[in-house]
C-alpha positions as a Markdown table, in Angstrom:
| # | Residue | x | y | z |
|---|---|---|---|---|
| 1 | Unk | -16.8 | -26.8 | -71.1 |
| 2 | Unk | -20.2 | -25.5 | -69.7 |
| 3 | Unk | -22.8 | -26.5 | -72.2 |
| 4 | Unk | -27.0 | -26.9 | -72.6 |
| 5 | Unk | -26.8 | -28.9 | -75.8 |
| 6 | Unk | -27.1 | -25.9 | -78.2 |
| 7 | Unk | -24.2 | -23.8 | -77.1 |
| 8 | Unk | -21.8 | -23.8 | -75.0 |
| 9 | Unk | -19.3 | -21.5 | -73.2 |
| 10 | Unk | -15.2 | -22.3 | -72.8 |
| 11 | Unk | -12.2 | -20.0 | -72.0 |
| 12 | Unk | -11.0 | -17.9 | -74.9 |
| 13 | Unk | -8.8 | -19.2 | -77.5 |
| 14 | Unk | -6.4 | -18.0 | -80.1 |
| 15 | Unk | -8.5 | -19.2 | -82.6 |
| 16 | Unk | -11.3 | -16.3 | -81.1 |
| 17 | Unk | -8.6 | -13.2 | -82.5 |
| 18 | Unk | -10.6 | -12.2 | -85.0 |
| 19 | Unk | -14.6 | -12.7 | -83.9 |
| 20 | Unk | -12.9 | -10.5 | -81.1 |
| 21 | Unk | -11.5 | -8.6 | -83.2 |
| 22 | Unk | -14.7 | -7.6 | -85.0 |
| 23 | Unk | -17.1 | -7.4 | -81.8 |
| 24 | Unk | -14.4 | -5.0 | -79.9 |
| 25 | Unk | -13.6 | -2.8 | -83.2 |
| 26 | Unk | -17.7 | -2.7 | -83.8 |
| 27 | Unk | -18.6 | 1.3 | -83.4 |
| 28 | Unk | -22.2 | 0.5 | -82.7 |
| 29 | Unk | -21.7 | -1.6 | -79.7 |
| 30 | Unk | -19.2 | 1.4 | -78.1 |
| 31 | Unk | -22.3 | 2.9 | -76.7 |
| 32 | Unk | -22.9 | 0.1 | -74.4 |
| 33 | Unk | -19.5 | -0.6 | -73.1 |
| 34 | Unk | -16.6 | 1.4 | -71.7 |
| 35 | Unk | -14.4 | 1.4 | -74.6 |
| 36 | Unk | -14.9 | 3.6 | -77.0 |
| 37 | Unk | -11.5 | 3.4 | -79.1 |
| 38 | Unk | -10.5 | 0.9 | -81.8 |
| 39 | Unk | -8.6 | -2.5 | -79.9 |
| 40 | Unk | -5.6 | -3.8 | -81.5 |
| 41 | Unk | -5.1 | -7.5 | -82.6 |
| 42 | Unk | -2.3 | -7.1 | -80.6 |
| 43 | Unk | -3.8 | -6.5 | -77.2 |
| 44 | Unk | -6.8 | -8.9 | -77.7 |
| 45 | Unk | -4.1 | -11.5 | -78.4 |
| 46 | Unk | -2.3 | -10.7 | -75.1 |
| 47 | Unk | -6.0 | -10.9 | -73.5 |
| 48 | Unk | -6.5 | -14.5 | -74.9 |
| 49 | Unk | -2.9 | -15.6 | -73.9 |
| 50 | Unk | -3.3 | -14.3 | -70.3 |
| 51 | Unk | -6.5 | -16.1 | -69.5 |
| 52 | Unk | -6.4 | -17.5 | -65.8 |
| 53 | Unk | -8.9 | -20.4 | -65.2 |
| 54 | Unk | -9.0 | -19.7 | -61.5 |
| 55 | Unk | -11.9 | -17.5 | -62.0 |
| 56 | Unk | -12.1 | -16.7 | -57.9 |
| 57 | Unk | -8.4 | -15.3 | -58.3 |
| 58 | Unk | -9.4 | -12.4 | -60.5 |
| 59 | Unk | -12.0 | -9.9 | -60.9 |
| 60 | Unk | -12.7 | -10.2 | -64.7 |
| 61 | Unk | -12.8 | -12.2 | -67.5 |
| 62 | Unk | -14.6 | -13.7 | -70.6 |
| 63 | Unk | -15.7 | -16.8 | -72.0 |
| 64 | Unk | -16.6 | -17.8 | -75.9 |
| 65 | Unk | -20.0 | -18.8 | -76.6 |
| 66 | Unk | -20.3 | -21.2 | -79.7 |
| 67 | Unk | -22.7 | -23.2 | -81.3 |
| 68 | Unk | -22.7 | -27.0 | -80.7 |
| 69 | Unk | -23.5 | -28.1 | -83.8 |
| 70 | Unk | -20.7 | -26.4 | -85.7 |
| 71 | Unk | -18.3 | -25.0 | -82.9 |
| 72 | Unk | -18.8 | -21.5 | -84.9 |
| 73 | Unk | -18.5 | -18.6 | -82.1 |
| 74 | Unk | -21.5 | -16.6 | -81.5 |
| 75 | Unk | -20.9 | -14.3 | -79.2 |
| 76 | Unk | -18.6 | -13.3 | -75.7 |
| 77 | Unk | -19.7 | -13.2 | -72.3 |
| 78 | Unk | -17.9 | -10.9 | -69.8 |
| 79 | Unk | -17.8 | -11.1 | -66.0 |
| 80 | Unk | -16.2 | -8.5 | -64.3 |
| 81 | Unk | -16.0 | -6.9 | -60.4 |
| 82 | Unk | -16.3 | -10.3 | -59.3 |
| 83 | Unk | -16.5 | -9.8 | -55.3 |
| 84 | Unk | -15.4 | -13.0 | -53.8 |
| 85 | Unk | -16.6 | -11.9 | -50.4 |
| 86 | Unk | -19.8 | -10.5 | -51.2 |
| 87 | Unk | -20.2 | -13.7 | -53.8 |
| 88 | Unk | -21.3 | -11.2 | -56.7 |
| 89 | Unk | -20.2 | -10.2 | -60.2 |
| 90 | Unk | -21.3 | -8.1 | -63.2 |
| 91 | Unk | -21.9 | -9.5 | -66.5 |
| 92 | Unk | -22.1 | -8.2 | -69.9 |
| 93 | Unk | -22.8 | -10.0 | -73.3 |
| 94 | Unk | -22.4 | -9.8 | -77.4 |
| 95 | Unk | -23.9 | -11.7 | -79.6 |
| 96 | Unk | -22.6 | -11.1 | -83.3 |
| 97 | Unk | -24.5 | -9.7 | -85.6 |
| 98 | Unk | -25.2 | -12.3 | -87.5 |
| 99 | Unk | -25.9 | -14.8 | -84.7 |
| 100 | Unk | -28.8 | -12.8 | -82.9 |
| 101 | Unk | -32.3 | -13.7 | -83.2 |
| 102 | Unk | -31.7 | -17.5 | -81.8 |
| 103 | Unk | -32.1 | -16.9 | -77.9 |
| 104 | Unk | -28.0 | -17.5 | -77.5 |
| 105 | Unk | -28.3 | -14.5 | -75.1 |
| 106 | Unk | -30.5 | -16.2 | -73.5 |
| 107 | Unk | -28.5 | -19.3 | -73.3 |
| 108 | Unk | -25.3 | -17.8 | -72.3 |
| 109 | Unk | -26.6 | -15.4 | -69.4 |
| 110 | Unk | -28.5 | -18.9 | -68.2 |
| 111 | Unk | -25.6 | -20.9 | -68.7 |
| 112 | Unk | -23.4 | -18.1 | -66.9 |
| 113 | Unk | -25.7 | -18.0 | -64.1 |
| 114 | Unk | -25.9 | -21.9 | -63.3 |
| 115 | Unk | -22.3 | -22.5 | -63.3 |
| 116 | Unk | -21.3 | -19.1 | -61.2 |
| 117 | Unk | -23.9 | -20.2 | -58.6 |
| 118 | Unk | -23.4 | -23.7 | -58.8 |
| 119 | Unk | -19.6 | -24.5 | -59.2 |
| 120 | Unk | -18.1 | -21.0 | -57.7 |
| 121 | Unk | -20.8 | -20.3 | -55.5 |
| 122 | Unk | -21.8 | -16.9 | -55.9 |
| 123 | Unk | -25.1 | -15.6 | -54.7 |
| 124 | Unk | -25.9 | -12.6 | -56.7 |
| 125 | Unk | -25.2 | -11.6 | -61.0 |
| 126 | Unk | -26.2 | -8.0 | -62.1 |
| 127 | Unk | -26.0 | -6.2 | -65.1 |
| 128 | Unk | -26.3 | -2.5 | -66.3 |
| 129 | Unk | -28.2 | -2.4 | -69.4 |
| 130 | Unk | -29.1 | 0.9 | -71.3 |
| 131 | Unk | -32.8 | 2.1 | -71.3 |
| 132 | Unk | -32.8 | 1.8 | -75.3 |
| 133 | Unk | -30.9 | -2.0 | -75.7 |
| 134 | Unk | -34.5 | -3.6 | -75.5 |
| 135 | Unk | -32.9 | -6.9 | -77.0 |
| 136 | Unk | -30.6 | -7.1 | -73.8 |
| 137 | Unk | -33.3 | -6.6 | -71.5 |
| 138 | Unk | -35.4 | -9.1 | -73.0 |
| 139 | Unk | -32.3 | -11.8 | -73.0 |
| 140 | Unk | -31.8 | -11.4 | -69.0 |
| 141 | Unk | -35.2 | -11.1 | -68.3 |
| 142 | Unk | -35.9 | -14.5 | -70.4 |
| 143 | Unk | -32.8 | -15.9 | -68.1 |
| 144 | Unk | -34.5 | -14.9 | -64.9 |
| 145 | Unk | -32.7 | -11.3 | -64.0 |
| 146 | Unk | -35.5 | -9.0 | -62.6 |
| 147 | Unk | -35.1 | -5.0 | -63.1 |
| 148 | Unk | -33.8 | -3.9 | -59.5 |
| 149 | Unk | -33.4 | 0.0 | -60.2 |
| 150 | Unk | -32.8 | 3.0 | -62.9 |
| 151 | Unk | -29.5 | 5.0 | -63.1 |
| 152 | Unk | -30.6 | 8.1 | -64.7 |
| 153 | Unk | -28.5 | 10.0 | -67.3 |
| 154 | Unk | -26.0 | 7.2 | -67.0 |
| 155 | Unk | -24.9 | 6.5 | -70.4 |
| 156 | Unk | -23.4 | 9.4 | -72.9 |
| 157 | Unk | -23.9 | 9.0 | -76.4 |
| 158 | Unk | -22.5 | 11.7 | -78.2 |
| 159 | Unk | -23.8 | 14.9 | -76.3 |
| 160 | Unk | -26.9 | 13.4 | -75.0 |
| 161 | Unk | -27.3 | 11.2 | -72.2 |
| 162 | Unk | -30.1 | 8.0 | -71.2 |
| 163 | Unk | -31.1 | 6.1 | -68.3 |
| 164 | Unk | -29.6 | 2.3 | -67.5 |
| 165 | Unk | -31.1 | -0.5 | -65.8 |
| 166 | Unk | -29.9 | -2.6 | -63.3 |
| 167 | Unk | -30.9 | -6.1 | -63.6 |
| 168 | Unk | -30.1 | -8.3 | -60.8 |
| 169 | Unk | -30.4 | -12.6 | -60.2 |
| 170 | Unk | -30.3 | -14.1 | -56.9 |
| 171 | Unk | -29.1 | -17.7 | -57.5 |
């Protein structure tokens, strides 16, 4: 378990099915991900049961973020495009609606950065964040990430496009 005393990150477990189903099927979040369709409980269960603890052998995965005081799920942290040669990975984060505003996002990002840099020896982490997602930008900045570029007209929302900012942290 990876913890800071307030939250902890752990491998996904079958008990995460409901909160993961809730997050994956929240249409208001689809704008911030590559997924634009509902996800079934069956597919989520397959994802959870196929977890591989050898992180460097996979190029993507997910951690469940829980509050220490009551073990409730506050969100999920994904890693993807893990590049073992160049020692970097992309990360994404979602905090459940009712858990926002408590700095859990910043804590999750910081814990993941410490773990990936210290335990796994990664050199950098990066994230692509919609220019309109100010809360996510604030969380990443508070966790030591710096804006390092802009992808113009990157994210489609209906018939319009918005820019995306690239955030990076050297570990």
